[in-house]
C-alpha positions in Angstrom: 0.0 0.0 0.0 1.4 3.4 -1.0 0.0 6.8 -0.2 0.5 10.2 -1.9 -1.0 13.6 -1.4 -2.1 15.9 -4.2 -4.2 19.0 -4.6 -7.1 16.7 -5.6 -7.1 14.9 -2.3 -5.0 12.3 -0.6 -4.7 8.9 -2.4 -3.4 5.4 -2.0 -3.2 2.2 -4.0 -4.0 -1.2 -2.5 -3.0 -4.5 -4.1 -5.3 -7.4 -3.5 -2.6 -9.8 -4.3 -4.9 -11.9 -6.5 -8.2 -11.8 -8.4 -10.4 -9.0 -7.1 -13.9 -7.8 -7.9 -14.7 -4.4 -6.5 -18.4 -4.5 -7.4 -19.1 -7.9 -5.9 -17.2 -7.1 -2.8 -18.9 -3.7 -2.0 -22.3 -4.7 -3.3 -23.5 -5.7 0.2 -22.9 -2.2 1.6 -25.6 -0.2 -0.2 -29.2 -0.4 1.0 -31.2 -0.6 -2.2 -30.8 1.1 -5.6 -31.9 4.5 -4.2 -29.2 4.6 -1.5 -27.3 7.8 -2.5 -24.4 7.2 -0.1 -23.1 4.5 -2.4 -22.6 4.4 -6.2 -21.2 1.2 -7.7 -19.9 0.5 -11.3 -18.1 -2.4 -12.8 -14.7 -1.0 -12.2 -15.3 1.9 -9.7 -17.3 3.1 -6.8 -18.1 6.2 -4.8 -18.9 6.2 -1.1 -19.8 9.0 1.2 -19.9 8.7 5.0 -19.1 10.4 8.3 -15.9 9.9 10.1 -14.6 11.1 13.6 -13.0 14.0 11.6 -16.0 14.9 9.6 -17.6 13.8 6.3 -15.6 12.2 3.5 -16.1 11.2 -0.1 -14.2 8.1 -1.2 -13.6 7.3 -4.8 -12.3 3.8 -5.8 -11.1 2.5 -9.1 -10.2 -1.1 -9.8 -7.4 -2.0 -12.3 -6.5 -5.7 -12.3 -5.5 -6.7 -8.8 -5.0 -3.1 -7.6 -7.6 -0.6 -6.3 -6.8 3.1 -6.4 -8.4 5.2 -3.8 -8.8 8.9 -3.4 -10.7 10.9 -0.8 -12.0 14.4 -0.2 -13.4 16.3 2.8 -12.4 16.7 6.4 -12.5 13.0 6.9 -10.4 12.1 3.9 -7.4 10.7 5.8 -9.6 8.7 8.1 -11.5 7.3 5.1 -8.3 6.3 3.4 -7.0 4.6 6.5 -10.0 2.3 6.4 -9.7 1.4 2.7 -7.8 -2.0 3.1 -10.4 -3.3 5.6 -13.2 -1.9 3.5 -11.9 -3.8 0.4 -11.6 -7.0 2.3 -7.9 -7.1 3.1 -8.5 -9.0 6.4 -11.0 -11.4 4.8 -9.2 -14.8 4.5 -10.7 -17.4 2.2 -7.7 -19.8 2.4 -9.4 -22.4 4.5 -12.6 -22.2 2.6 -10.7 -22.7 -0.6 -8.5 -25.5 0.7 -9.1 -28.8 -1.1 -10.3 -30.6 2.0 -12.9 -28.0 2.9 -13.9 -27.2 -0.6 -14.7 -30.9 -1.2 -17.2 -30.8 1.6 -19.2 -28.0 0.0 -22.3 -28.6 -2.0 -21.6 -28.6 -5.7 -23.7 -25.5 -6.2 -21.5 -23.6 -3.7 -18.2 -25.1 -5.0 -19.0 -24.1 -8.6 -20.0 -20.6 -7.6 -16.7 -20.1 -5.8 -14.9 -21.4 -8.8 -16.6 -18.8 -11.0 -16.3 -16.0 -8.4 -12.8 -16.3 -6.9 -12.5 -12.5 -6.7 -15.1 -11.6 -4.1 -14.2 -10.5 -0.5 -16.2 -9.7 2.5 -15.9 -5.9 3.3 -15.5 -4.4 6.7 -16.6 -0.8 7.0 -16.0 -0.3 10.7 -19.0 2.0 10.8 -21.6 0.6 13.2 -24.2 3.4 13.2 -24.2 3.6 9.4 -25.0 -0.1 9.2 -27.4 -0.2 12.2 -29.8 2.5 11.4 -30.9 1.1 8.0 -30.9 -2.4 9.4 -33.5 -1.2 12.0 -35.5 0.5 9.3 -35.6 -2.9 7.5 -37.0 -4.8 10.5 -40.1 -6.8 9.8 -41.0 -5.1 6.5 -40.2 -5.9 2.8 -37.0 -4.8 1.3 -38.9 -2.5 -1.1 -40.7 -0.8 1.7 -37.5 -0.5 3.8 -35.3 0.8 1.0 -38.0 3.4 0.0 -38.2 4.7 3.6 -34.5 4.9 4.1 -33.9 6.6 0.8 -36.6 9.2 1.7 -34.8 9.9 5.0 -31.5 10.2 3.2 -32.8 12.7 0.7 -34.4 14.8 3.3 -31.8 14.8 6.1 -28.6 13.7 4.4 -26.0 16.2 3.4 -24.1 16.6 0.1 -20.9 14.6 -0.1 -17.7 16.6 -0.1 -17.0 17.6 -3.7 -20.4 16.5 -5.0 -21.3 18.7 -7.9 -18.1 20.7 -7.8 -15.3 18.1 -8.4 -15.3 16.3 -11.7 -16.3 12.7 -11.4 -18.0 12.8 -8.0 -21.7 12.1 -8.5 -23.7 15.3 -8.0 -26.4 13.5 -5.9 -24.0 11.6 -3.7 -25.0 12.0 0.0 -23.6 11.6 3.5 -26.0 9.9 5.8 -27.1 12.0 8.9 -24.8 12.0 11.9 -26.2 10.4 15.1 -27.1 13.9 16.3 -28.9 14.6 13.1 -30.8 11.3 13.1 -31.9 11.9 16.7 -33.3 15.4 15.7 -35.6 14.0 13.1 -39.3 14.7 14.2 -41.6 11.7 14.6 -43.8 12.9 11.7 -40.9 12.8 9.3 -40.3 9.1 10.1 -44.1 8.6 9.6 -44.0 10.4 6.2 -41.1 8.1 5.2 -43.1 5.0 6.0 -41.1 4.0 9.1 -43.3 2.9 11.9 -43.1 4.2 15.5 -41.5 1.0 16.8 -38.6 1.1 14.4 -38.1 4.9 14.7 -38.2 4.6 18.5 -35.5 1.8 18.3 -33.3 4.1 16.2 -33.7 7.0 18.7 -32.9 4.7 21.6 -29.7 3.3 20.2 -28.4 6.7 19.1 -28.1 7.7 22.8 -25.0 5.5 22.9 -23.7 6.1 19.4 -20.0 6.5 20.5 -20.2 3.2 22.4 -21.7 1.6 19.4 -18.8 2.7 17.2 -16.4 1.1 19.6 -18.0 -2.3 18.9 -16.2 -2.2 15.5 -13.0 -2.9 17.4 -14.3 -6.1 19.0 -14.4 -9.6 17.3 -17.6 -10.0 15.3 -19.3 -12.5 17.6 -18.7 -10.3 20.6 -20.0 -7.2 18.8 -23.1 -9.2 17.7 -23.7 -10.3 21.3 -23.4 -6.7 22.6 -25.8 -5.4 19.9 -28.4 -8.0 20.9 -28.2 -6.8 24.5 -29.9 -3.6 23.3 -33.7 -3.6 23.4 -35.1 -3.9 19.8 -31.9 -5.5 18.4 -32.2 -9.2 17.6 -30.1 -11.8 15.8 -31.3 -10.6 12.3 -30.3 -7.0 12.9 -27.0 -8.0 14.6 -26.1 -10.2 11.6 -27.0 -7.5 9.1 -24.7 -5.1 10.9 -21.6 -7.3 11.5 -21.7 -8.7 8.0 -20.9 -5.2 6.9 -18.9 -3.7 9.8 -16.7 -6.7 10.4 -16.8 -8.7 7.2 -18.2 -11.5 9.4 -17.7 -14.7 7.5 -20.1 -16.7 9.7 -23.1 -14.6 10.9 -26.3 -15.6 9.2 -29.4 -13.4 9.3 -31.8 -15.6 11.3 -35.3 -14.2 11.1 -35.0 -13.0 7.5 -38.3 -13.3 5.6 -36.8 -15.1 2.6 -33.4 -16.5 3.6 -34.3 -19.7 5.3 -36.5 -20.9 2.5 -33.9 -19.9 -0.1 -31.1 -21.8 1.7 -33.4 -24.7 2.2 -34.4 -25.0 -1.5 -30.8 -24.5 -2.6 -29.3 -27.1 -0.3 -32.1 -29.6 0.3 -34.7 -29.0 -2.4 -37.4 -27.9 0.0 -38.3 -24.9 2.2 -37.1 -24.9 5.8 -37.4 -22.6 8.8 -34.6 -20.8 10.6 -33.7 -23.9 12.6 -33.6 -26.0 9.5 -31.4 -23.5 7.8 -28.9 -23.5 10.6 -28.9 -27.3 10.6 -28.1 -27.3 6.9 -25.3 -24.8 7.3 -23.8 -26.3 10.5 -21.1 -28.4 8.6 -19.6 -25.1 7.5 -19.8 -23.2 10.8 -17.3 -20.4 10.8 -18.0 -19.8 7.1 -21.8 -19.9 6.9 -22.0 -16.4 5.5 -19.5 -17.3 2.8 -21.7 -20.2 1.9 -24.7 -17.9 1.7 -22.9 -15.4 -0.5 -21.8 -18.1 -2.9 -25.4 -19.4 -3.1 -26.5 -15.9 -4.1 -23.7 -15.6 -6.6 -24.6 -19.1 -8.0 -27.7 -17.6 -9.6 -29.9 -20.1 -7.9 -33.6 -19.1 -7.7 -36.1 -20.9 -5.4 -39.5 -21.8 -6.8 -41.8 -18.9 -6.9 -45.3 -19.7 -5.5 -47.6 -18.6 -2.8 -48.9 -15.1 -1.8 -46.5 -12.2 -1.8 -46.0 -10.2 1.4 -48.3 -7.2 1.4 -46.5 -3.9 1.5 -48.1 -1.6 4.0 -48.1 2.1 3.6 -48.0 3.5 7.2 -47.8 7.1 6.0 -51.6 7.2 5.9 -52.2 5.8 9.4 
């Protein structure tokens, strides 16, 4: 890793040391297509977020095994310091890829890994940024959750450093609200965004200890997940959704997800299962269960589509 400083912002280059796919690696970070804090392309990405030093815009460009990064804003240096972890530098697939372990994997997973050797699990280290949208997504459809979160971002987010004034940075790129800004959002604005009072109240409650939450990023993923679940309103699903992104957790599975258990069941056993059944199916690969799930998604497998769709409720009129 080398770093330089120019008038266009500090920069660094990170070498993955092997096959690398920026889009597949960072694809898990954004919360739906309307999340303006993230913009992904085949060979590049833009991210905007808060740091302890202030907001930052991070531009990433992939060239072979190397990713070139440049940052702008008060938090630029802090953003660059987190680039290797963000890109998956600490994500070790060597055991998963070893002949003995790989031979134990279902053919669908093994073939997906063969076709996608360049994916890593990213670690953002930003707990609040992962936790707020995960709470917004509790017990509702992805479409409803993404719509509500995008509405809140458009209304209360701030323009990313350089957006609209520095060539290349998307003009509509946004930084999510700071914890203080989230906490100041009136109840009726959550309602207008379609986020019910139970979820908005949980967000408000967790923001009272935002600094403590960010320190969880320095703990091992299982410890961080356990401490998150000690907070009222945070269960296994939400903790998994957070640590998958903040820690690059290779094992945490989103128990309680509306679709995941049935998906894993159909993929691995040819039938729908519940959460207990999903965990039983994944148990042989404990320690790497999230890697198995990622490979299932990348395999292109689709479970049979039948039965009623979940109704999307519009809470803004109630």
